[in-house]
N, C-alpha and C positions, 0 to 999 in steps of 0.2 A: 523617202524617209519613213513613210508609213510602214513599209515592209520591214525596215530596220527596227522600228518601235514594236511591231508585232513579234518579230523574232526575239527581241529582248524580253517582252512580256511572257512569251511561251517558255523561254528558258527559266525565267524567274518563277513562274507557276509550277513547272515540273520540278525545279530544284526544291521548292517548299515541300512538295509531296514526297520527294526522295528523302529529305532530311527528316520529315515526320515518320516515314517508314523506318528509317534507321533508329529513330528515337524509341520505337516500340521494342527494339532489340536491346538497347543499352540503358533505358531509363524506366524504372518501375512506374506503373500507373498510380496516380494519387487521386482516385475517383472521389474521395471524400471531401475534396476541396470545393465542390459545388454540388448542389442538391439534386441535379437531374442527370447525373452521370450514368446511372443504371436504368433510368425509367423513361428517358426521352430519346436521346440521340442514338442509342443502340437499336431502336426500332427501325432504323434505316437498313439494317443488315449489311452495312458497309463496314470495312475495316476501320479501326480507330484512327489510322493515319489520314483518313479522309474526313470522317465526321468530327475529328478533333478540332477542325477549323470552325465548328459551331459551338465551341465551349463558352461557358460563363455568360456574358451579356447576350451572346447569340441565342441562347435558349429563351431568354425573355422576349427578344424580337420575334422569334418563331411562335411563341405562345400568344403574343399580341396579334400577330398576323392571323392565327387560327381562331382564337377565342375573343379577341378584343381586350379591353382593359378590365378583365374580370378578376384578376389577381391583385391583392392589396399591394400597394407601392409600385406596381408596374407603370404607373403614371410618370415615373422618373424618366421613362424612355419616350422620346418624341415620336410622333405618329407616321411621318412620311415614309420611312424605310419599311416598317412592317406593312403599311398600306400597299406599297408597291409589290411586296412579296405576295400579298393576298390577291391583288388584282392580276398579277402576271403569272400566278401559279396555274400552269397548264398541264402539270404532271398528273397522272391518274391517282386518285385517292384510295386509301384503304378504308372502305366503308364499315368494316368489322371492328375497327380500332376504337377503343374508348378514348375519345378526344378530351375528356375531362382530366385524364391522367397523362396521356401520351400526346406528343406532337406528331401529326401525320407526316410520314416520310416525304410526301410531295412538297411540303413547305420547306423542308431542309434542302431538297434538290434545287428548288427555286432560290432559296436563300443563299446558296453557295455559288450558283451560276451567275445570278444577277450582279453581285458586287464585282466579280471578275470582268464581266463585260463592261460594266460602268468604269472600272479602273483602267481598262484598255483605252476607252474613250478619253478618260482623264489624262492619261499619258500623252496622247496626241494633242490635247488642248494645252497641257503644261508646256510642251515643246513650242507650240505656237505663241504662247504668252511670253516665254523667255526670249523668243526670237524678236520680239518687239524692241528689246533693248540690247540683246547680246548676239554674238556670232553663232553659227551653226555648231561649231565645235563646243562652245560653252553650253549651249542648250542640250546637246546630246550628252555631255558630261554630267549635266544636272539630272538628266533622266537616270543615268547609271547610279548616281549618288542617291537618288530617291528610292530606286528599286533595291539598293543594297542597305538602306537604312535599317538598323537593327529591329525595328518594330514595323517595317513595311508589310509584314505578313498579314497585318490587320486589314490591309486593303483587299486581301483575298479571302477574308473570313466573313462570317455572318455578323458583320458590324456595320456601322454607318460611315466608317472612314472613307470608303471609295465614293459613295454618293455625295457626302459633304465636300470632299475634294473636288469632284467634278463641278458641283454647283458654285463653289467659291471661285474656282478657276474661270468658269464661264462668266461670273459676275465681274471679275477683274478684267477679263479679256474684252468684254463689251464696254466696260468703263474706259479702258484705254483707247477703244475705237470710237468713243463718244456716243454710244448707244445706251443712254441711261434708262430707257424704258425696259429694254431686255435685261439690263443689269439689275433693275428693281425686281423684276419677276423672278429671276434666279436667286436674288437675295431673300425674297419671301419664301421660296422653296427651301433654301438653306436654313432659314430660321424655323421651318417646320421639321427640320431634320435634327438639329441640335440647337441649344440655346445660344451657342457661340455664333450662330448665324446672325444674331443681332449686331455683331461687330461690323457687319457689312453696311449698316446704316451710316455710321460716321465715315466709313470709307467712301461711300457714294457721295456724301455731303462734301467731304474734303476735295475729292476729284472734281465735283461739280463747280465749286468755287474757284479751283485752280484753272479750270477751262474758261470760266467767265473772265477771270483776271487776264488770261492770255488772249482773250477775244475769240476763242474757238467755238463759243456758243452765241448765237444771234438772239439777243434779248427780245426781238420783235418778231420772232418766227415761231412756227409750231414746234421747233426743236426744244424750246424752253418749256413749253407745256408738257411735252413727252417726258422731259427730264424731271419735271416736278412730280408727275404721276409716278415715275420710277422711284423717286425718293419716298413718296408717301406710302407706297405699297411694300417697300423693303422689309419692314418688320411684321408684315401681316401673318406670316406663318406662325410665329409665336403667339401673336395676339389672338388668332383664331383658335389655337390650341388652348389658350387660357380661357377663352369663352366656353369651349367644350368642357373644360374641367370645372368651370363655375356652374354650368348647367347640370352636369352629371354627378359631380362630387362636392359641389358647394365650396370649392376652393380653387381659385384661378392660379394659385402658386403651388399647387399640389406637387408639381414636378420638382420643386425645391424642397418642400417639407418632407418628401419621400426619401431624400438622399441619405439621412442617417441610418435608414433601414439596411443599407448596403455596406455597412461596416466601415473600416478604416478610420473610425472615430470622426466621421464627417459631421459637421455642425450646420444647423439652420441659420446661425448667426454669422455675420461677416468676421473673418479672422484674417489679418493681414500677413503678408509674406514674412516679415521679420519674426513674427510670433511662430509661424510655421517652421521656419528654419531653426529657431531655438528648440522647438519640440523635437526636430530630427537630430539635433546635436545631443539632446538628452538620450534619445534612443541609442545613438552610437556609443555613448558612455555607459549605458546600463544593460543593454541587451547582448547576450553572447554572440560572438562573431560567427559561429558556426550555425546559427539558427536561421530559419527561413525569413523571419521577421527582419533580421539584420540585413539579409541579402536584398529583400524587397525595398527596405528603406534606403539602402545604399544606391540601388538602381534608380529609384525615384529621385533621390537627391542629386545624383550624378547627371541625369538627363536634364533636370531643371537648371542646375547651375551652369552646365556647359553651354546649353542653348542660350541662356541669358548672356553669358560672356561673349558668345559669337555675335549676338544681337548688338551688344555694346561696342564690339570691335567694328562692325559694319554700319553703325547707326548713321554716320554722316553720308554714306553712299546710298542708303535706302530711300525710296520714295516715302513721303510722309504717310500715304495710305497703306503701304506695305508694313511700315513700322507700327501703325495703329493695330492692324490685324494680327501681326505676329505677337506683339506685346500683350494684347488683349487675350489671345489664345493661350498664352503662358500664365498670365496672372489670374484671370477669372476663375479657372478651376481650383486654384490654391485658396480662394476665399472661403471654401468649406472647411479650411483648417488642416488640410492634408495635401501631400504631393502624390497621393495615390493616383495611378493611371497616367502620370506625367510622361512616362516613356512612350505612351500611345498618343497623348495630346500633343507632344512635341513634334509629331508628324506635320502639324499645321504650320510649322516654321519653314515649310518647303520653299517659300519665297527667298530664303537666305541662300539656298543651294547654288545658284549661279555666281553669287559673290564669293562663295567658298571655292568653287572651281576656278574662278578667275584669279583668286589670290594664290592658290596652291599650284596652279598650272598643272604640269604633268604629275606632280607629286600627290595630286588628289587621289591617285590610284592607291597610294598607301592607306589613305583614309578609307577607301572602298574595301580594302582587305581587312582592316580592323573592324569595319561595320559588319562584314560577312561573318567574321568569327563570333562576334557578340550576337548577331542575329541568329546564327545556327543554334547557339545555346538557348536563346529565348523561344524560338519557334518549337524546339524540342520539348522544352518545359511546358509551354502553353498547350500543345496538342496531347500531352500526357496528363493534363488536368491540374497543373501547378499554376497558381496565380502569377501573372507577369505584369499586367497593366490593365 
């Protein structure tokens, strides 16, 4: 099965490059949509259909990997991913480059290779996790659905998606196997990757109490002590980052207060989903349909509502821990008052995929075809410098 997963991954990766290559021919570049288009990624001397996978947030991660948190508001991006890029950067550096302005190409090479290797490992782990509850056929179908998901290209970009996926999958896998200490370690690493990693704390707690209720954990053994340690360390990634922000920037919640600097009318105050939906309905009624703002709003609204409807449809079949993680992954980002980036955040609803495959049976391939069409459009726009998610 590993050979099949590897073949699927290689086909997916090469397809993304091919689509991006064609996008250069058919879609004009929109370099002005983010500030580093002409001063950072072009220093790689690679064609845009390759370095385009380092667009937008990717530039911030590369700059943090190279220079640390020297730029104002860069604290919005959690540290583990750029730290790994820095530690694993074995490519030769351009010593003549002005690194105060440019990102050394070596960081881009590491930043693009690393997520792809991690994602391949994530696919293998995803298959193993799904096999705990489902047949080989459904597990393999879930892999295909994940790879064809319209925003799956973020798993192969200079973004945290692949690392976060691997850590979350590992946490869930070890939870299902009863190893709460390993699950706690991976949860801590996930919470150092994205704030949504904190959702794994209630996941670990719920599964812990379920296993106690079923008598699967011996209350008088070392198994209980290890489980308690796992639970205690689960949020440590975020807590340590908050300590760092407190010591260096005098603000432990700087990662939250930095959010409005990145546009999309993000708010530091909590705004609940009904208010956000009302805002989007106003956008649809007042913004011209041919504008990019309308397109982005429609895309964000569609992904949010459709995934929530899928979640509602399968809510009775889902494990409570799966439900907590998926629902939290969808709702928490909207608390900033926007659905911006929801097409990307919806990737974290991957635990729904086996239920979708099971319910659609062989007709799920129609959904795969639809996903591929939408995904082709989105990866083309993203690599040409248009904001997608």
